[in-house]
C-alpha positions in Angstrom: 70.0 -46.2 25.3 66.6 -45.0 26.9 65.4 -48.6 27.6 68.9 -49.6 28.9 69.4 -46.9 31.2 65.9 -45.8 32.5 66.4 -44.6 36.0 69.4 -46.9 36.1 67.0 -49.6 37.1 66.3 -51.6 33.9 69.4 -53.5 34.6 70.3 -55.8 37.5 73.1 -55.2 39.9 76.8 -55.8 39.3 77.4 -59.3 40.6 79.4 -59.4 44.1 82.6 -61.1 43.8 82.7 -64.7 45.6 85.5 -67.0 46.5 84.4 -69.1 43.4 84.8 -66.4 41.0 88.1 -65.3 39.6 89.8 -62.2 40.9 89.0 -59.1 39.0 92.1 -58.3 36.8 94.0 -55.2 38.0 93.1 -53.5 34.7 89.9 -54.1 33.0 87.5 -52.2 31.2 84.1 -52.7 32.6 81.0 -51.1 31.1 77.3 -51.3 30.2 77.2 -52.3 26.6 75.4 -54.0 23.5 76.4 -55.6 20.5 76.8 -52.2 19.0 77.3 -49.5 21.6 79.0 -48.7 24.9 77.9 -46.4 27.6 80.2 -43.8 29.0 79.7 -41.1 31.5 80.4 -37.5 31.9 79.2 -34.6 34.2 78.7 -31.0 33.2 77.3 -27.8 34.1 73.5 -27.8 33.7 73.8 -25.1 31.2 75.3 -27.6 29.1 74.5 -31.0 30.3 70.6 -30.2 30.2 70.5 -29.2 26.6 72.8 -32.0 25.5 70.3 -34.6 27.1 67.2 -32.8 25.8 68.5 -32.9 22.0 70.4 -36.1 22.3 73.6 -34.4 20.8 76.3 -32.1 22.3 75.5 -28.4 21.5 77.7 -26.1 19.7 78.8 -24.6 23.0 80.5 -28.0 23.8 84.2 -27.4 22.8 85.2 -29.7 20.2 88.7 -28.6 20.2 89.5 -29.4 23.7 90.2 -32.8 25.5 87.4 -34.5 26.9 87.4 -37.5 29.4 84.9 -40.3 29.3 84.5 -43.0 31.8 82.8 -46.4 31.4 82.5 -46.7 35.1 79.2 -45.2 36.8 80.9 -45.2 40.3 84.0 -43.8 39.2 81.9 -41.0 37.5 80.2 -40.6 41.0 83.7 -40.3 42.5 84.7 -37.7 40.3 81.6 -35.6 40.4 80.8 -36.1 44.1 77.3 -37.7 43.3 76.7 -34.6 41.1 77.4 -32.0 43.6 80.6 -30.6 42.4 80.7 -27.2 40.8 80.2 -27.4 37.2 79.4 -31.3 37.5 75.9 -31.1 38.6 74.3 -33.0 35.5 75.6 -36.5 34.9 75.1 -37.7 31.2 75.1 -41.3 30.3 76.4 -41.1 26.7 75.8 -44.3 24.3 78.5 -44.3 21.8 79.3 -46.8 19.0 81.7 -49.6 20.0 83.3 -49.0 16.7 84.4 -45.5 17.7 85.1 -46.4 21.2 87.5 -49.3 20.0 89.2 -47.0 17.4 89.9 -44.5 20.2 91.6 -47.4 22.3 93.5 -48.6 19.3 95.0 -45.1 18.8 95.4 -44.3 22.3 98.6 -43.6 24.4 99.1 -44.0 28.1 98.8 -40.6 29.8 102.1 -41.4 31.6 105.4 -43.1 31.0 105.4 -46.9 31.9 108.8 -48.7 31.9 108.3 -52.0 29.7 105.3 -50.5 27.9 107.3 -48.0 26.2 110.9 -48.4 25.0 111.9 -45.2 26.8 110.5 -41.9 27.9 111.3 -40.1 24.7 109.3 -42.8 22.6 106.4 -42.3 24.9 106.4 -38.6 24.6 106.4 -38.9 20.8 103.6 -41.5 20.9 101.8 -39.2 23.3 102.0 -36.1 20.8 100.7 -38.0 17.9 97.9 -39.8 19.7 94.4 -38.5 19.5 93.4 -40.3 22.8 95.1 -41.1 26.0 94.3 -43.5 28.7 94.5 -43.5 32.6 94.0 -46.4 34.9 92.5 -45.1 38.2 91.4 -47.2 41.3 87.8 -48.3 40.8 85.4 -47.3 43.5 82.6 -49.0 45.8 79.5 -47.5 46.8 81.0 -45.5 49.5 83.5 -44.2 46.7 86.4 -46.0 48.6 89.3 -47.2 46.4 89.3 -50.8 45.3 92.3 -53.0 44.4 91.5 -53.0 40.6 91.5 -50.1 38.3 89.1 -48.5 36.0 89.7 -46.9 32.7 89.4 -43.3 31.7 89.7 -42.3 28.1 90.7 -38.8 27.2 89.8 -37.8 23.6 91.3 -34.8 21.7 91.5 -33.2 18.2 89.8 -35.6 15.7 88.7 -38.1 18.5 86.9 -35.5 20.4 85.1 -34.2 17.3 84.3 -37.8 16.2 82.8 -38.4 19.6 80.7 -35.6 19.8 79.4 -35.7 16.0 79.8 -39.3 14.9 79.9 -41.8 17.7 77.4 -40.4 19.9 73.9 -42.4 19.6 72.1 -41.0 22.5 72.5 -38.9 25.6 70.6 -39.4 28.8 70.6 -37.3 32.1 71.0 -39.8 34.9 71.3 -37.0 37.5 68.2 -38.1 39.3 69.0 -41.7 39.4 72.4 -41.1 40.5 71.2 -39.1 43.5 68.6 -42.0 44.4 71.8 -44.3 44.5 73.4 -41.7 46.8 70.4 -41.5 49.2 70.2 -45.2 49.7 74.0 -45.3 50.4 73.6 -42.6 52.9 70.7 -44.5 54.5 72.8 -47.6 54.8 70.7 -49.5 52.3 73.7 -50.8 50.3 71.8 -53.7 48.8 69.1 -51.3 47.7 71.8 -49.0 46.1 73.4 -51.8 44.3 70.2 -52.9 42.6 70.1 -49.4 40.9 73.4 -49.7 39.3 73.9 -50.3 35.7 75.1 -53.8 35.0 78.7 -53.2 34.0 80.5 -56.1 32.8 84.0 -56.8 31.4 84.2 -55.3 28.0 85.6 -57.5 25.1 88.4 -55.2 24.0 90.6 -57.9 22.5 89.8 -56.7 19.0 90.8 -53.1 20.0 94.0 -54.4 21.6 95.2 -53.1 25.0 98.9 -54.3 25.1 99.9 -50.8 24.4 97.8 -49.5 27.3 99.3 -51.5 30.1 100.6 -49.3 32.7 
């Protein structure tokens, strides 16, 4: 994790789409990942985020009985936390977790809203939601200006058993990437989008076929 994400510069920029490339699917998980792990992002108050990064694990103060949302998209995290400026979200963490755990969460997830055609009816969706330890939202992906893009990015909510597994079993390492995130933002504000793009993590389509996403199509 440390080598992968050092200052967000150890990886190349996300390729810019060209006319020769196929269009990005409307819903697709894109992430920084290895054969064994996937990196997700969260933002916390420094009182929690700093010790989590220092110790490489979530402290006892991290509430394991509450739902927590993880995001594989770095730029969606920047949209959510306002480039680490929003109250209670000033520390951005890159959390490397096992792909085994991530895939388990996907297999056991339910959409956070009712989708006609995916669920037999609204009552069936509500039953599935109550028994699912994870839930999925598909939100518009963001560009460097944090404007919405036509395709969507995954947010994965973990509750109960999934939340505890995330904190105490799946987490491999935790890195504070607040400084690098602010470096990207500074380049964007200066109009140097090419320079900012070079600092982004190399997110690519995640092979979620084994996990199965048919039940998560909104």
